[in-house]
Rosetta silent file (secondary structure, phi, psi, omega in degrees, C-alpha in Angstrom):
SEQUENCE: XXXXXXXXXXXXXXXXXXXXXXXXXXXXXXXXXXXXXXXXXXXXXXXXXXXXXXXXXXXXXXXXXXXXXXXXXXXXXXXXXXXXXXXXXXXXXXXXXXXXXXXXXXXXXXXXXXXXXXXXXXXXX
SCORE:     score description
SCORE:     0.000 S_00000001
   1 L     0.000  140.825 -177.797   12.254   15.173   66.489 S_00000001
   2 L   -77.215  172.477  178.932   12.097   16.749   63.060 S_00000001
   3 H   -60.910  -43.356  179.242   13.784   19.950   61.932 S_00000001
   4 H   -65.015  -37.719  178.219   10.508   21.861   62.234 S_00000001
   5 H   -63.931  -37.240  177.233   10.012   20.388   65.692 S_00000001
   6 H   -65.442  -41.184  178.442   13.453   21.652   66.732 S_00000001
   7 H   -64.428  -44.830  179.454   12.636   25.138   65.484 S_00000001
   8 H   -63.107  -38.046  179.282    9.301   25.113   67.298 S_00000001
   9 H   -65.857  -29.937  178.700   10.991   23.896   70.480 S_00000001
  10 H   -68.173  -31.339 -177.817   13.413   26.825   70.257 S_00000001
  11 H  -100.269  -30.624  179.206   10.550   29.324   70.330 S_00000001
  12 E  -119.109  129.942  178.727    7.913   27.503   72.352 S_00000001
  13 E   -90.078  133.492  178.097    8.751   25.608   75.489 S_00000001
  14 E   -90.547   81.554 -179.377    6.923   22.389   76.073 S_00000001
  15 E  -102.680  164.570  177.852    6.296   22.650   79.796 S_00000001
  16 E  -118.725  143.567  177.576    3.655   20.954   81.916 S_00000001
  17 L   -86.020 -173.023 -176.486    1.473   22.566   84.502 S_00000001
  18 L   -63.532  -25.592 -178.469    0.564   21.064   87.887 S_00000001
  19 L   -87.452    0.366  179.600   -2.181   18.913   86.369 S_00000001
  20 L    83.871    5.917  179.164    0.213   17.251   83.932 S_00000001
  21 L   -88.338  142.865 -179.325   -1.306   18.951   80.910 S_00000001
  22 E   -73.449  138.873  174.744    0.995   20.350   78.304 S_00000001
  23 E  -133.241  153.888 -177.396    1.082   24.098   77.963 S_00000001
  24 E  -106.864  130.820  176.567    2.975   26.257   75.525 S_00000001
  25 E  -111.503  135.726  177.423    5.145   29.133   76.696 S_00000001
  26 E   -86.383  117.073 -176.442    6.234   31.871   74.351 S_00000001
  27 L   -97.036  -29.889 -171.816    9.988   32.351   74.860 S_00000001
  28 L   -91.902  118.050 -179.754   10.967   34.729   72.102 S_00000001
  29 L  -120.752   87.333 -175.746   10.157   38.390   72.825 S_00000001
  30 L   -71.847  -26.786 -175.018   11.537   40.482   69.986 S_00000001
  31 L  -125.870   46.634  178.278    9.817   43.721   70.953 S_00000001
  32 L   -73.877  169.027  175.591    9.646   43.633   74.732 S_00000001
  33 L   -68.774  171.924 -172.989    9.910   46.710   76.866 S_00000001
  34 L   -58.805  -40.158 -178.680   13.327   47.957   77.866 S_00000001
  35 L   -82.161  -14.707 -174.410   13.411   46.010   81.134 S_00000001
  36 L   -92.564  -16.246 -174.819   11.858   42.843   79.712 S_00000001
  37 L   -82.372  169.750  179.034   14.298   42.019   76.935 S_00000001
  38 L   -94.230   18.925 -178.058   17.438   39.927   77.171 S_00000001
  39 L   -67.054  131.359 -178.798   19.600   42.785   75.893 S_00000001
  40 L   -73.086  162.211  179.287   22.880   42.929   77.780 S_00000001
  41 H   -64.836  -34.774 -178.625   24.006   46.019   79.600 S_00000001
  42 H   -68.354  -43.222  178.680   26.956   46.363   77.250 S_00000001
  43 H   -65.046  -41.857  178.188   24.797   46.288   74.123 S_00000001
  44 H   -61.896  -40.711  177.264   22.360   48.754   75.642 S_00000001
  45 H   -63.229  -41.559  178.856   25.267   51.077   76.489 S_00000001
  46 H   -63.660  -44.854 -178.518   26.602   50.836   72.945 S_00000001
  47 H   -64.088  -46.832 -178.867   23.190   51.547   71.434 S_00000001
  48 H   -64.926  -39.059  178.964   22.471   54.503   73.709 S_00000001
  49 H   -64.435  -41.309  177.916   25.923   55.996   73.150 S_00000001
  50 H   -68.463  -35.243  177.356   25.518   55.765   69.372 S_00000001
  51 H   -67.038  -40.998  176.884   22.022   57.282   69.571 S_00000001
  52 H   -64.258  -42.176  178.948   23.345   60.192   71.637 S_00000001
  53 H   -62.884  -42.648  178.520   26.217   60.615   69.185 S_00000001
  54 H   -64.359  -40.507  177.463   23.840   60.609   66.216 S_00000001
  55 H   -63.147  -40.215  177.996   21.588   63.144   67.892 S_00000001
  56 H   -64.368  -39.051  177.871   24.617   65.334   68.548 S_00000001
  57 H   -63.701  -44.625  179.929   25.650   65.067   64.882 S_00000001
  58 H   -66.108  -40.827  178.117   22.191   66.087   63.652 S_00000001
  59 H   -62.461  -41.356  178.358   22.060   68.946   66.157 S_00000001
  60 H   -63.883  -39.414  177.465   25.465   70.166   64.975 S_00000001
  61 H   -63.295  -41.228  177.589   24.289   70.060   61.362 S_00000001
  62 H   -65.958  -37.524  176.816   21.230   72.132   62.257 S_00000001
  63 H   -64.747  -42.030  177.789   23.416   74.616   64.142 S_00000001
  64 H   -60.624  -42.880  179.313   25.712   74.912   61.110 S_00000001
  65 H   -64.350  -40.091 -177.914   22.716   75.548   58.883 S_00000001
  66 H   -68.982  -36.341 -179.218   21.332   78.123   61.317 S_00000001
  67 H   -69.500  -30.260  174.704   24.661   79.993   61.613 S_00000001
  68 L    55.869   40.383  178.732   24.803   80.362   57.817 S_00000001
  69 L  -148.696  132.513 -179.093   28.562   80.957   57.797 S_00000001
  70 H   -65.170  -39.843 -178.841   31.355   78.686   56.610 S_00000001
  71 H   -63.221  -46.790  179.725   33.758   79.974   59.277 S_00000001
  72 H   -68.733  -33.788  177.449   31.334   79.349   62.130 S_00000001
  73 H   -65.863  -35.971  175.940   30.370   75.965   60.670 S_00000001
  74 H   -65.026  -35.951  177.240   34.052   74.960   60.696 S_00000001
  75 H   -64.793  -45.344  178.321   34.242   75.853   64.388 S_00000001
  76 H   -63.552  -40.885 -179.804   31.198   73.683   65.152 S_00000001
  77 H   -64.972  -38.290  179.077   32.648   70.905   63.018 S_00000001
  78 H   -68.469  -34.418  174.296   35.981   71.036   64.838 S_00000001
  79 H   -66.106  -37.542 -179.898   34.202   70.722   68.195 S_00000001
  80 H   -70.891  -28.098 -179.060   32.301   67.758   66.834 S_00000001
  81 H   -65.894  -24.230  178.264   35.509   66.117   65.603 S_00000001
  82 H   -75.407  -24.555 -177.237   36.625   65.603   69.200 S_00000001
  83 H   -78.212  -35.549 -175.406   33.487   63.608   69.999 S_00000001
  84 H   -55.932  -54.701  178.898   33.854   61.028   67.198 S_00000001
  85 H   -62.747  -34.988  177.652   36.991   59.217   68.403 S_00000001
  86 H   -62.062  -44.210  179.219   35.688   59.224   71.992 S_00000001
  87 H   -65.598  -41.237  178.290   32.468   57.532   70.903 S_00000001
  88 H   -60.873  -48.021 -179.361   34.411   55.041   68.777 S_00000001
  89 H   -63.238  -43.771 -176.624   36.745   54.128   71.645 S_00000001
  90 H   -68.114  -45.744  179.969   33.925   53.858   74.175 S_00000001
  91 H   -67.049  -36.967  176.737   31.588   51.736   72.060 S_00000001
  92 H   -65.329  -42.051  178.614   34.441   49.444   71.023 S_00000001
  93 H   -63.337  -43.232  178.050   35.523   49.042   74.648 S_00000001
  94 H   -61.721  -42.627  179.040   31.965   48.233   75.731 S_00000001
  95 H   -64.568  -42.137  179.637   31.630   45.669   72.964 S_00000001
  96 H   -67.469  -38.264  176.286   34.942   44.023   73.786 S_00000001
  97 H   -64.219  -37.747 -179.077   34.112   43.858   77.476 S_00000001
  98 H   -67.393  -30.111 -177.970   30.777   42.300   76.565 S_00000001
  99 H  -110.578    4.302 -175.144   32.315   39.491   74.490 S_00000001
 100 H   -61.711  -33.648 -178.331   35.651   39.071   76.271 S_00000001
 101 H   -73.659  -15.609 -179.118   34.510   36.006   78.200 S_00000001
 102 H  -103.438    2.734 -176.499   33.590   34.199   74.947 S_00000001
 103 L  -118.000  153.312  176.936   36.782   34.918   72.994 S_00000001
 104 L   -78.779  162.582 -179.550   40.263   33.478   73.146 S_00000001
 105 H   -66.009  -32.807  179.976   43.223   35.608   74.148 S_00000001
 106 H   -66.700  -39.373  177.790   44.727   35.403   70.672 S_00000001
 107 H   -67.156  -38.574  177.094   41.592   36.864   69.074 S_00000001
 108 H   -64.745  -36.922  176.501   41.527   39.654   71.653 S_00000001
 109 H   -64.847  -40.688  177.491   45.181   40.412   70.863 S_00000001
 110 H   -63.923  -40.735  177.906   44.387   40.628   67.120 S_00000001
 111 H   -64.503  -43.974  178.588   41.493   42.989   67.855 S_00000001
 112 H   -62.281  -40.221  178.317   43.715   45.121   70.098 S_00000001
 113 H   -64.509  -41.327  177.850   46.401   45.236   67.388 S_00000001
 114 H   -64.675  -41.682  178.008   43.836   46.317   64.794 S_00000001
 115 H   -66.437  -37.170  177.160   42.441   49.012   67.057 S_00000001
 116 H   -61.828  -45.070  176.809   45.945   50.250   67.793 S_00000001
 117 H   -61.793  -39.969  179.019   46.634   50.589   64.064 S_00000001
 118 H   -62.483  -45.517 -178.200   43.302   52.356   63.617 S_00000001
 119 H   -71.562  -33.039  173.705   44.006   54.869   66.364 S_00000001
 120 H   -63.040  -41.568  177.784   47.538   55.510   65.121 S_00000001
 121 H   -66.219  -34.219 -179.489   46.059   56.285   61.713 S_00000001
 122 H   -73.709  -45.927 -170.575   43.428   58.588   63.211 S_00000001
 123 H   -95.418   -3.839  179.800   45.642   60.548   65.579 S_00000001
 124 L   -71.947  138.711 -176.412   48.891   60.671   63.575 S_00000001
 125 L   -88.067    0.000    0.000   49.721   64.157   62.377 S_00000001
């Protein structure tokens, strides 16, 4: 089979119906509905958490603009600063859980060491 044939086989399945006639099935659904796609639960959790975090950031910016005071904006910003590391830790944990079965233990240890250094840098006074 040629290179183009391999690509076509990846997207269209060459199946046969009951009468022995070839039929083409469309396998690739890039824009399916939420329940129809092959998106994993971990990826969906990461995406939704980041969307909620982004919405919270935009809402905080609008609140700061509405308050029209540097002092009050700093208070809102300090409340928002507590959310950032939580979102980072949670999305990273979801991603690592999602790919843990496909990675070796040594790679997971390197990732854990890097995250530890990152969190020490973030939370060190």
